[in-house]
VEXNUSE-421793 format. One record per residue: x, y, z of N, C-alpha, C in turn. Coordinates in pm, whole numbers, plus 50000, padded with zeros to 5 digits. Atoms other than C-alpha are relative to their C-alpha. Example, Ala and Ser with C-alpha at 12.3 -4.5 7.8 and 13.67 -1.06 7.14 Angstrom:
// VEXNUSE-421793
R      nx      ny      nz     cax     cay     caz      cx      cy      cz
R   50089   49881   50000   51230   49550   50780   50090   50120   50000
R   49918   49881   49994   51367   49894   50714   49923   50109   50073
***
This chain:
// VEXNUSE-421793
R      nx      ny      nz     cax     cay     caz      cx      cy      cz
R   49931   49880   49933   16789   57222   44721   49910   50121   49897
R   50078   49881   50050   16541   57521   44644   50098   50118   49993
R   49899   49852   50021   16718   57832   44513   49945   50088   49926
R   50041   49874   50068   16615   58184   44412   50103   50082   49963
R   49910   49925   50065   16796   58387   44190   49935   50144   49978
R   50052   49858   50024   16739   58775   44206   50072   50102   49928
R   49948   49913   50088   16826   58993   43939   49923   50124   49973
R   50050   49880   50025   16741   59363   43899   50105   50099   49997
R   49903   49916   50003   16927   59668   43786   49912   50125   50005
R   50067   49860   49993   16868   60060   43802   50021   50064   49868
R   49948   49923   50115   16979   60131   43450   49931   49934   49878
R   50101   50039   50105   16691   59970   43245   49882   49896   50039
R   50098   50120   49950   16515   59708   43448   49983   49897   49915
R   49990   50112   50103   16626   59434   43197   49923   49867   50062
R   50065   50133   49937   16437   59109   43243   50083   49889   49962
R   49947   50129   50019   16529   58765   43246   49902   49900   49946
R   49919   50025   50089   16519   58578   43014   50064   50155   49918
R   49926   49874   50016   16776   58850   42847   49937   50051   49848
R   50080   49931   50137   16500   58970   42551   50061   50140   49977
R   49980   49845   50027   16634   59325   42603   50176   50033   50005
R   49856   50003   50009   17008   59234   42616   50054   50004   50168
R   49933   50001   49848   17254   59307   42947   50051   49891   50032
R   49911   50097   49975   17550   59131   43027   49979   49900   50116
R   50030   50095   49893   17435   59000   43356   49888   49918   49971
R   50122   50099   50011   17098   58894   43230   50026   49900   49902
R   49964   50106   50098   17260   58706   42936   50062   49884   50091
R   49925   50122   49928   17492   58515   43196   49924   49904   50085
R   50099   50088   49943   17191   58430   43411   49927   49912   49916
R   50071   50085   50074   17014   58285   43117   50096   49877   49948
R   49908   50106   50019   17312   58074   43057   49962   49903   50096
R   50016   50101   49898   17274   57922   43380   49848   49936   50024
R   50142   50046   50037   16887   57884   43324   49991   49898   49891
R   49987   50072   50095   16961   57714   43007   50055   49872   50056
R   49923   50113   49964   17203   57462   43143   49916   49929   50098
R   50077   50067   49892   16989   57395   43470   49869   49923   49957
R   50143   50043   50067   16666   57349   43255   50052   49859   49939
R   49953   50156   50069   16886   57049   43070   50040   49944   50093
R   49950   50097   49917   17052   56914   43356   49943   49974   50142
R   50082   50023   49897   16791   56972   43637   50082   49977   50136
R   49914   50030   49894   17049   56976   43909   49944   50096   50111
R   50055   49911   49893   16879   57284   44102   49847   50031   49983
R   50137   49947   49997   16517   57366   44201   50016   50153   49987
R   49955   49837   50021   16571   57714   44067   49884   50082   49957
R   50085   49907   50019   16340   58005   44083   50070   50137   49939
R   49928   49872   50053   16432   58328   43876   49887   50101   50047
R   50076   49899   49984   16301   58645   44006   50035   50123   49942
R   49954   49903   50138   16285   58922   43737   49885   50091   49981
R   50096   49919   50046   16121   59213   43624   49902   49969   49899
R   50079   50060   50105   15822   59146   43400   50008   50067   49877
R   50000   49943   50145   15832   59173   43023   49933   49893   49936
R   50101   50095   50078   15579   59006   42795   50081   49913   49927
R   49913   50089   50103   15847   58892   42551   50073   49904   50086
R   49936   50085   49895   16048   58745   42852   49907   49894   50061
R   50101   50110   49957   15755   58574   42977   49984   49899   49894
R   50036   50091   50106   15673   58412   42643   50150   49893   49993
R   49896   50092   50017   16058   58301   42615   50035   49897   50115
R   49988   50083   49872   16049   58161   42977   49926   49877   49992
R   50071   50137   50009   15843   57877   42833   50081   49913   49962
R   49908   50083   50046   16139   57751   42665   50068   49919   50108
R   49911   50055   49878   16267   57661   43028   49907   49942   50094
R   50120   50052   49911   15976   57441   43182   50064   49935   50132
R   49967   50060   49878   16209   57292   43447   50067   50108   50090
R   49955   49868   49912   16293   57654   43582   49859   50083   50020
R   50117   49905   49971   16012   57872   43777   50044   50129   49986
R   49968   49862   50018   15985   58230   43716   49903   50068   50101
R   50110   49896   49928   15834   58503   43945   50047   50114   49937
R   49985   49862   50082   15758   58828   43782   49958   50116   50069
R   50023   49886   49949   15790   59156   43925   49916   50103   49910
R   50059   49913   50092   15529   59383   43764   49997   50143   50053
R   49972   49871   49942   15612   59755   43805   49889   50089   49957
R   50123   49915   50038   15312   59993   43821   50037   50104   49883
R   49960   49904   50107   15306   60243   43522   50023   50129   50089
R   49970   49883   49940   15290   60542   43769   50164   49994   50054
R   49875   49989   49969   15630   60436   43895   50100   50005   49885
R   49955   50017   50117   15749   60383   43553   50023   50137   49953
R   50007   49824   50046   15656   60766   43464   50089   50069   50108
R   49940   49937   49908   15828   60857   43801   50158   49984   49950
R   49887   50048   50049   16151   60680   43662   50054   50107   49883
R   49990   49920   50128   16106   60876   43322   50048   50143   50039
R   49984   49864   49947   16074   61206   43501   50150   50030   50066
R   49842   49995   49937   16386   61159   43718   50100   50008   49902
R   49892   50022   50081   16599   61033   43462   50016   50123   49902
R   50021   49899   50085   16485   61321   43251   50084   50149   50070
R   49931   49880   49909   16603   61590   43515   50155   49975   50015
R   49843   49999   49982   16946   61420   43597   50066   50022   49865
R   49886   49975   50126   17043   61419   43220   49985   50138   49940
R   49985   49845   50049   16929   61786   43172   50080   50086   50084
R   49962   49891   49915   17038   61955   43476   50135   49937   50080
R   49887   50057   49920   17331   61709   43611   50081   49918   49912
R   49938   50067   50108   17526   61629   43310   50134   49940   50021
R   49873   50076   49949   17840   61518   43501   49972   49885   50088
R   50064   50127   49928   17623   61253   43682   50009   49886   49885
R   50034   50117   50096   17624   60907   43544   49872   49972   50006
R   50157   50006   49988   17264   60933   43478   49961   49872   49980
R   50074   50133   50024   17214   60564   43342   49981   49919   50142
R   50022   50088   49877   17237   60460   43710   49880   50043   50060
R   50128   49937   49943   16929   60667   43771   49884   49950   49911
R   50122   50013   50106   16706   60532   43477   49905   49929   50038
R   50136   50066   49935   16480   60291   43667   50023   49994   50145
R   49974   50011   49873   16578   60378   44025   49890   49951   50085
R   50125   50019   49922   16227   60368   44148   49917   49856   49974
R   50038   50127   50045   16152   60041   43960   50078   49904   50098
R   49908   50063   49917   16448   59905   44167   49958   49987   50126
R   50063   49996   49884   16307   60009   44480   49890   49902   50027
R   50137   50072   49995   15973   59857   44410   50038   49847   49973
R   49962   50132   50004   16147   59525   44303   50067   49937   50148
R   49958   50050   49865   16322   59516   44643   49891   49956   50105
R   50129   50033   49885   15993   59551   44850   49938   49878   49966
R   50068   50115   50052   15815   59297   44642   50066   49873   50039
R   49889   50114   49977   16123   59060   44659   49994   49962   50144
R   49980   50034   49856   16139   59088   45044   49869   49938   50030
R   50127   50076   49971   15758   58986   45059   50003   49890   49963
R   49993   50130   50037   15821   58700   44845   50099   49920   50083
R   49913   50074   49922   16110   58593   45063   49931   49940   50132
R   50045   50014   49850   15878   58612   45377   49885   49891   49969
R   50114   50111   50030   15614   58395   45214   50059   49862   49954
R   49956   50120   50063   15824   58134   45061   50149   49967   50050
R   49869   50071   49952   16103   57901   45160   50099   49974   49885
R   49875   50061   50097   16444   57876   44973   50127   49981   50091
R   49868   50045   49938   16740   57709   45086   50122   50086   49987
R   49895   49911   50054   16967   57943   44896   49956   50101   49940
R   50043   49895   50110   16929   58277   44724   50131   50036   49937
R   49874   49929   50062   17176   58428   44487   49957   50130   49959
R   50034   49900   50041   17171   58775   44437   50101   50053   49910
R   49923   49967   50115   17305   58910   44102   50046   50144   50010
R   49932   49896   50023   17539   59217   44126   49964   50110   50087
R   50047   49863   49947   17339   59503   44244   49993   50013   50151
R   49968   50008   49871   17443   59588   44578   49862   50062   50087
R   50125   49982   49931   17102   59772   44688   49894   49863   50029
R   50072   50135   49984   16926   59399   44651   50028   49950   50123
R   49953   50032   49878   17093   59362   44977   49867   50018   50105
R   50085   49977   49912   16800   59505   45122   49871   49913   49988
R   50084   50099   50006   16582   59222   45005   50002   49908   50117
R   49966   50101   49880   16760   59006   45281   49958   50095   50114
R   50013   49927   49886   16749   59274   45516   49858   50020   50047
R   50135   49991   49966   16383   59356   45497   49920   49861   50040
R   50073   50150   49999   16287   58973   45471   50031   49950   50127
R   49928   50068   49909   16507   58886   45764   50031   49843   49949
R   49991   50119   50030   16569   58583   45561   50153   49945   50071
R   49893   50044   49920   16830   58348   45734   50059   49888   49946
R   49942   50112   50060   16916   58081   45481   50153   50055   49931
R   49874   49991   50057   17248   58072   45263   49976   50131   49904
R   49995   49901   50117   17298   58393   45055   50147   50004   49937
R   49884   49976   50089   17538   58435   44763   49986   50123   49936
R   49996   49875   50095   17630   58767   44614   50098   49970   49882
R   49890   50050   50109   17754   58722   44265   50039   50154   49947
R   49945   49881   50044   17974   59024   44186   50038   50001   49860
R   49951   49979   50144   18005   59124   43814   50050   50126   49979
R   49928   49873   49997   18135   59463   43906   50051   50020   50169
R   49961   49958   49862   18316   59617   44194   49902   50067   50105
R   50072   49917   49935   18117   59742   44495   50035   50119   50051
R   49939   49881   49961   18117   60107   44565   49945   50041   50117
R   50064   49962   49874   17902   60106   44860   49940   49879   50051
R   50062   50121   49948   17737   59883   45100   49852   50000   50040
R   50163   49966   49998   17384   60036   45092   49972   49984   50130
R   50030   50019   49852   17386   60046   45478   49957   49857   50028
R   50045   50142   49972   17352   59671   45458   50130   49916   50057
R   49870   50059   49953   17694   59585   45625   49971   49861   50073
R   50034   50109   49907   17528   59333   45845   49963   49887   49902
R   50037   50115   50093   17410   59129   45534   50113   49951   49934
R   49860   50037   50062   17742   59143   45358   50085   49906   50085
R   49922   50068   49917   17897   59007   45673   49956   49842   50017
R   50058   50134   50003   17694   58693   45641   49988   49923   49869
R   49994   50044   50132   17722   58645   45260   50128   49922   49957
R   49874   50040   50068   17941   58425   45050   49983   50043   49866
R   49985   49905   50109   18063   58555   44723   50049   49918   49869
R   49941   50051   50118   18110   58450   44363   50037   50129   49913
R   49943   49881   50077   18331   58704   44157   50042   49949   49875
R   49980   50030   50147   18372   58715   43768   50157   49992   49978
R   49821   49986   50038   18784   58757   43815   50053   50000   50138
R   49890   49990   49868   19064   58723   44060   50003   50124   50040
R   49979   49863   49988   19081   59092   44025   49902   50037   50099
R   50089   49960   49908   18739   59133   44194   50001   49939   50123
R   49954   50079   49889   18798   58868   44437   50087   50055   50093
R   49886   49936   49922   19124   59044   44549   49942   50130   50071
R   50020   49884   49960   18953   59371   44572   49896   49997   50124
R   50121   50015   49901   18654   59263   44800   50084   49962   50137
R   49943   50056   49899   18905   59096   45030   50091   50120   50089
R   49916   49913   49946   19085   59426   45099   49915   50079   50106
R   50060   49924   49879   19043   59650   45411   49939   50110   49957
R   50077   49884   50052   18915   59945   45211   49878   49960   49938
R   50117   50037   50064   18650   59750   45038   49881   50030   50085
R   50134   49961   49934   18293   59899   45110   49916   49906   50083
R   50070   50126   49928   18171   59549   45208   50103   49910   50075
R   49898   50098   49951   18482   59396   45324   50061   50054   50155
R   49925   50108   50070   18737   59293   45422   49905   49866   50009
R   50073   50108   49978   18570   58972   45325   50132   49872   49993
R   49912   50127   49966   18745   58644   45441   50020   49912   49875
R   49960   50096   50095   18924   58423   45186   49912   49886   49983
R   50097   50147   50011   18711   58107   45255   49849   50044   49952
R   50149   49979   50054   18383   58308   45154   50001   50034   49876
R   49996   49952   50126   18499   58387   44814   50045   49898   49896
R   49980   50087   50106   18491   58186   44486   50006   50080   49874
R   50001   49925   50163   18589   58301   44128   49929   49906   49916
R   50058   50091   50087   18349   58201   43874   49994   50107   49862
R   49976   49923   50127   18458   58337   43528   49888   49988   49927
R   50117   49988   50101   18205   58448   43270   50022   49904   49886
R   49990   50070   50120   18116   58254   42964   49931   50059   49881
R   50080   49943   50114   17962   58293   42615   49922   49879   49950
R   50082   50124   50082   17736   58063   42413   50079   49979   49882
R   49894   50030   50124   17994   57898   42186   49907   49942   49898
R   50093   50033   50134   17688   57754   41976   49965   50122   49929
R   50033   49891   50063   17597   58098   41905   50123   50086   49967
R   49873   49941   50044   17951   58270   41907   50097   49897   49973
R   49923   50104   50049   18152   58053   41697   50074   50055   49862
R   49933   49974   50118   18389   58066   41386   49894   49959   49894
R   50109   50075   50099   18131   58058   41101   50053   50068   49850
R   49965   49927   50117   18135   58141   40724   49880   50082   49970
R   50109   49915   50049   17923   58451   40623   50032   50057   49892
R   49989   49912   50124   17873   58635   40307   50059   50157   50050
R   49929   49886   49940   18094   58930   40405   49954   50117   49922
R   50031   49895   50092   17976   59131   40109   49847   50046   50051
R   50122   49949   49928   17626   59126   40268   49984   50078   50116
R   49978   49921   49858   17723   59267   40605   50060   50138   49951
R   49960   49878   50053   17914   59533   40409   49921   50098   49964
R   50094   49920   50089   17652   59633   40187   49892   50051   50111
R   50088   49972   49933   17416   59650   40481   50040   50137   50089
R   49955   49874   49949   17635   59930   40642   50074   50084   49938
R   49934   49923   50128   17784   60091   40314   50132   50017   50021
R   49838   50024   49987   18132   59946   40381   50043   49946   49848
R   49951   50062   50126   18324   59896   40051   50051   49869   50016
R   49956   50156   49978   18413   59516   39983   50138   49989   50027
R   49844   50005   49961   18788   59616   39992   50046   50041   50123
R   49984   49949   49879   18755   59775   40336   50008   49908   50078
R   49996   50085   49875   18872   59625   40658   49915   50073   50082
R   50083   49953   49894   18639   59645   40948   50074   49992   50149
R   49973   49998   49867   18740   59763   41295   49873   50008   50101
R   50143   50016   49940   18472   59648   41540   50014   50043   50142
R   50004   49978   49868   18377   59805   41872   49874   49929   50050
R   50135   50026   49937   18084   59653   42071   50013   50023   50159
R   49991   49959   49881   17987   59781   42398   49896   50117   50030
R   50064   49879   49965   17809   60063   42577   50089   50124   49959
R   49945   49860   50062   17894   60421   42441   50018   50091   50120
R   49992   49933   49879   17997   60522   42791   50178   50007   50036
R   49849   49951   49973   18339   60698   42931   50083   49865   50039
R   49918   50096   49948   18472   60394   43118   50035   49879   49887
R   49991   50098   50079   18446   60175   42813   50120   50052   49895
R   49872   49949   50081   18709   60408   42633   49977   50000   49850
R   50022   49960   50152   18551   60454   42298   50031   50128   49938
R   49948   49889   50040   18689   60772   42285   50155   49966   49958
R   49855   50035   50029   19042   60628   42280   50006   49933   49889
R   49971   50069   50124   18962   60412   41979   49962   50123   49911
R   50021   49921   50080   18826   60717   41808   50113   50111   49976
R   49859   49910   49981   19141   60938   41897   50103   49921   49924
R   49891   50082   50071   19347   60643   41758   50006   50017   49854
R   50021   49983   50134   19214   60712   41419   50102   50095   49949
R   49899   49916   50023   19462   60996   41431   50138   49953   49924
R   49881   50036   50016   19745   60770   41393   50000   49877   49924
R   50003   50125   50089   19626   60469   41194   50042   50025   49848
R   49934   49978   50144   19840   60451   40860   49924   49961   49907
R   50098   50051   50112   19594   60247   40668   49891   50106   49971
R   50113   49914   50036   19341   60439   40478   49886   49930   49940
R   50111   50062   50075   19134   60149   40371   49909   49909   50126
R   50079   50044   49896   18904   60076   40681   49867   50065   50036
R   50104   49905   49930   18578   60154   40846   49982   49936   50157
R   50022   50039   49877   18492   60147   41204   49850   49980   50052
R   50146   50053   49964   18178   59961   41315   49983   50007   50148
R   49991   49993   49855   18070   60085   41647   49855   49932   50031
R   50126   50065   49975   17773   59854   41782   49984   50042   50160
R   50018   49935   49866   17631   60013   42090   49886   50100   50022
R   50097   49910   50004   17379   60235   42223   50023   50110   50123
R   49982   49878   49891   17333   60545   42473   50074   50120   49933
R   49960   49897   50066   17415   60803   42237   49923   50094   49912
R   50104   49916   50074   17163   60919   41973   49851   49974   50023
R   50151   50010   49974   16848   60792   42120   49952   50063   50100
R   50047   49915   49896   16823   61046   42392   50001   50137   49971
R   50021   49853   50026   16709   61404   42371   50126   50081   50080
R   49916   49920   49912   16962   61538   42658   50105   49915   49971
R   49856   50069   49984   17330   61423   42627   50072   50052   50116
R   49879   49939   49885   17595   61443   42897   50122   50033   49924
R   49883   49930   50047   17931   61611   42851   50071   49882   49898
R   49879   50102   50077   18120   61278   42741   49923   49953   49859
R   50065   50036   50126   17833   61186   42485   50030   50113   49883
R   49967   49885   50079   17890   61543   42336   50117   49986   49933
R   49890   50016   50051   18242   61483   42306   50030   49878   49900
R   50005   50118   50104   18206   61138   42140   49963   50051   49871
R   50063   49941   50140   17973   61306   41859   50108   50067   49947
R   49913   49911   50076   18244   61581   41801   50113   49902   49933
R   49899   50087   50045   18516   61298   41773   49952   49920   49869
R   50050   50085   50122   18283   61100   41539   49977   50097   49868
R   50004   49908   50128   18217   61411   41329   50119   50020   49934
R   49857   49963   50042   18571   61461   41277   50040   49880   49874
R   49963   50128   50082   18590   61094   41119   49868   49948   49946
R   50146   50056   50014   18235   61075   40995   49990   49891   49885
R   50001   50062   50114   18344   60919   40667   50057   49858   50043
R   49914   50144   49971   18520   60613   40852   49929   49936   50100
R   50095   50047   49879   18245   60557   41130   49879   49985   49973
R   50136   50039   50020   17934   60369   41129   49926   49948   50120
R   50066   50038   49888   17708   60360   41424   49898   49926   49978
R   50103   50111   50014   17474   60059   41420   49888   49993   50106
R   50100   50007   49879   17279   60122   41759   50000   49844   50068
R   49992   50108   49925   17187   59837   41955   49966   49867   49900
R   50047   50122   50089   17221   59497   41783   49979   49857   50103
R   50054   50094   49909   17062   59185   41931   50117   49889   50000
R   49872   50100   50011   17301   58885   42047   50001   49900   49889
R   50017   50097   50111   17165   58671   41765   50059   50040   49877
R   49918   49966   50111   17308   58895   41532   50146   50036   49992
R   49859   49964   49971   17641   58980   41686   50108   49908   49942
R   49898   50101   50078   17822   58667   41533   50026   50039   49869
R   50009   49962   50141   17753   58784   41189   50124   50114   49997
R   49896   49893   50034   17975   59110   41257   50122   49956   50059
R   49863   50071   49965   18251   58924   41476   50054   49930   49894
R   49945   50098   50099   18307   58674   41189   50044   50081   49902
R   49962   49919   50137   18334   58954   40915   50090   50112   50043
R   49908   49887   49955   18538   59205   41111   50132   49959   50006
R   49840   50015   50000   18929   59226   41100   50068   50006   50122
R   49925   49976   49857   19008   59316   41458   49889   50070   50078
R   50093   49924   49907   18800   59421   41752   50083   50049   50120
R   49922   49899   49894   18911   59706   41974   49910   50024   50128
R   50083   49999   49884   18785   59708   42332   50066   50064   50101
R   49885   49920   49905   18997   59983   42523   49923   50040   50131
R   50063   49958   49870   18838   59992   42851   50085   50075   50095
R   49906   49927   49931   18995   60262   43073   49982   49997   50146
R   50011   50019   49819   18853   60173   43427   50027   49865   50017
R   49942   50138   49954   18909   59864   43629   49890   49896   49970
R   50102   50086   50066   18690   59635   43408   50006   49864   50096
R   50001   50118   49923   18587   59344   43638   50023   49881   49920
R   49952   50103   50093   18609   59105   43347   49977   50028   49843
R   50018   49961   50137   18447   59207   43019   49957   49863   49937
R   50098   50104   50077   18214   58997   42789   50037   49995   49842
R   49976   50009   50126   18272   59125   42453   50118   49943   49942
R   49855   50025   50049   18636   59043   42418   49986   49833   49991
R   50033   50152   50024   18511   58661   42496   49929   49979   49873
R   50067   50024   50130   18251   58682   42233   50068   50003   49872
R   49908   50000   50136   18518   58798   41980   50070   49895   49984
R   49897   50092   49989   18767   58563   42079   49936   49883   49953
R   50088   50098   50035   18498   58293   42039   49976   49977   49856
R   50019   49999   50136   18443   58381   41687   50134   50020   49913
R   49854   50011   50067   18824   58389   41599   50039   50131   49958
R   49967   49868   50045   18858   58759   41595   50090   50045   50088
R   49901   49947   49937   19186   58926   41705   49963   50125   50071
R   50055   49892   49904   19139   59161   42001   50127   50087   50046
R   49934   49890   49951   19297   59482   42099   49920   50060   50125
R   50090   49942   49888   19207   59581   42454   50109   50052   50111
R   49924   49937   49912   19358   59703   42788   50043   49929   50144
R   49973   50049   49844   19543   59614   43121   49906   50062   50103
R   50111   49937   49913   19221   59690   43291   49946   49878   50080
R   50033   50098   49887   19118   59488   43593   49994   49858   49981
R   50013   50137   50026   19014   59128   43503   50008   49981   49878
R   49968   50043   50147   19065   59159   43141   50094   49909   49962
R   49891   50096   50029   19397   59009   43120   49996   49878   50031
R   50022   50116   49964   19281   58704   43286   49917   49929   49887
R   50078   50075   50107   19041   58640   43003   50079   49989   49884
R   49953   49986   50135   19219   58758   42698   50156   49897   50002
R   49880   50090   50008   19570   58600   42826   50105   50058   49888
R   49905   49964   50101   19829   58596   42533   49913   49974   49848
R   50049   50010   50132   19545   58568   42265   49961   50122   49949
R   50045   49870   50072   19530   58943   42171   50114   50087   50066
R   49894   49902   49956   19717   59263   42248   49935   50079   50103
R   50028   49929   49848   19668   59390   42627   50075   50130   50028
R   49917   49859   50015   19785   59763   42611   49999   50058   50154
R   49997   49904   49876   19885   59971   42915   49911   50112   49998
R   50075   49876   50004   19648   60234   43009   50089   50120   50019
R   49914   49878   49984   19828   60565   42971   49980   50082   49879
R   50018   49884   50103   19873   60876   42737   50013   49932   49883
R   49992   50077   50151   19991   60649   42435   49898   49919   49981
R   50092   50094   50037   19709   60424   42452   49937   50039   49852
R   50036   49994   50137   19546   60586   42124   50078   49958   49897
R   49888   50044   50099   19891   60562   41943   50021   49854   50006
R   49962   50148   50017   19949   60200   42057   49872   49926   49941
R   50120   50075   50058   19591   60102   41957   50027   50000   49845
R   49970   50007   50186   19666   60229   41581   50106   49923   49970
R   49883   50081   50024   20007   60065   41601   49965   49853   49992
R   50024   50140   50007   19850   59740   41673   49888   49980   49876
R   50088   50013   50108   19558   59791   41420   50079   49972   49879
R   49921   49990   50119   19802   59849   41142   50084   49888   49988
R   49945   50129   49968   20006   59547   41266   49904   49884   49950
R   50075   50093   50009   19711   59330   41250   49941   49997   49835
R   50045   49984   50156   19600   59463   40898   50098   49946   49905
R   49898   50021   50085   19929   59398   40739   50056   49863   50033
R   49917   50124   49987   20023   59063   40892   49884   49887   50016
R   50093   50118   49976   19780   58772   40805   50014   49886   50080
R   49970   50136   49911   19978   58504   40971   49980   50017   50153
R   50026   49991   49876   19948   58671   41293   49857   50022   50051
R   50156   50012   49994   19572   58726   41263   49968   49844   50015
R   50025   50148   50006   19560   58343   41200   50025   49959   50135
R   49944   50044   49866   19781   58273   41501   49918   50026   50113
R   50071   49934   49891   19600   58505   41746   49832   49927   49983
R   50170   50052   50023   19232   58361   41600   50000   49864   50052
R   49981   50146   49955   19339   57994   41656   50004   49979   50154
R   49994   50040   49866   19448   58039   42003   49894   50078   50081
R   50116   49935   49956   19160   58271   42097   49880   49907   50018
R   50113   50132   50021   18906   57978   41976   50026   49891   50111
R   49971   50104   49921   19095   57725   42179   49982   50030   50139
R   50001   49961   49872   19114   57928   42492   49853   50021   50038
R   50141   49986   49940   18729   57998   42496   49953   49864   50025
R   50034   50116   50015   18668   57640   42417   50023   49919   50136
R   49950   50073   49891   18873   57524   42717   49946   50056   50122
R   50052   49926   49888   18734   57784   42975   49889   50065   49983
R   50132   49883   49983   18424   57996   42894   49897   49959   49932
R   50117   50061   50071   18176   57766   42767   49870   50013   50098
R   50107   49988   49916   17829   57786   42917   49990   49865   50084
R   50009   50115   49945   17859   57423   43023   50097   50002   50122
R   49902   49981   49895   18179   57507   43209   49970   50093   50098
R   50035   49885   49926   18031   57806   43359   49880   49941   50093
R   50108   50037   49911   17724   57601   43497   50052   49899   50100
R   49933   50089   49925   17957   57346   43632   50071   50065   50120
R   49931   49899   49915   18152   57607   43820   49918   50053   50097
R   50095   49930   49909   17849   57764   43955   49945   49889   50099
R   50054   50115   49903   17718   57440   44100   50107   49967   50095
R   49880   50030   49890   18056   57365   44259   49996   50101   50113
R   49980   49891   49897   18044   57698   44425   49896   50015   50097
R   50084   49985   49897   17713   57695   44585   49916   49880   50043
R   50075   50127   49926   17612   57331   44648   50093   49945   50087
***
């Protein structure tokens, strides 16, 4: 079975293998890695070109790669448009326009590829506009759309979506696309499969690290506890709720380690980022911003933190960072958001999203700081849940069952 996987985004043109990060890109690489080992699918990955990604692709000789090389003129146009959006339209979610013209170029080149080559099945990873690859190429084989987020539009490709089958990262996403008001729906029950996310449990696992080395790196005293946040510094991820919760934390012996980007690296900031900076300034002695941290380094932080707080306030389709934390045995405080409860279950604190969220986060932080036995219990339950449900082997098995 000859299968092509198309993956492209408009918020960074991240390549596969996931050398620049990206949750979707990391998940696709897990499929690549397992398929390279098991060789169950004749798989072709269509990705934005990146020299480092091309070098890493050599680690997967049993998987084919097609690279879309974006001309420098289009990249410059992306840079100019992104600058204009950030400077003059601060209320817009500007990250969605970061590489919009590169995405359009990817669609055109990929549709040409489909016209020239035969594939029995294609998998489109997440991005709604990629439906134009099918429309422009007039591809007639099986199409699977792998939704990592809720669709907000049908990109004028309703005819394409009427013929697709769907892989959804949670029951929440599956239920949403079946509704009458879904932009692509309603989708029939028999066309939908749930494919829960995974983490690399060889990388994200309980390990012994020299905690003093980690604390020294970030200027944290040896006796201070670590509250860890990992994720984008964007409004929907609720980082402001974590910072607001510090007003109510009774303990005084801690630091907040914020792992993520999209706040200090850009000249023009949107209104939300300006608000975050103001909050962070209020607690400057308690907060450490690390910027982007590679996947290979994250387990060190998870293993040496005392609690992970991931307070999404939008309808998070699934969430991956809480599963990474759970795999490392780190107690999690998160929210009743979208598909998150399906992943965390009773292995952490899943809080309602309301006006009391900051105060409730603080209460659970203090509880975990003071109750070592509770931390141990949640840690053991979390590790067991990940090992039983969210490994890369299980992910690939479920993927194959859904598309074969």
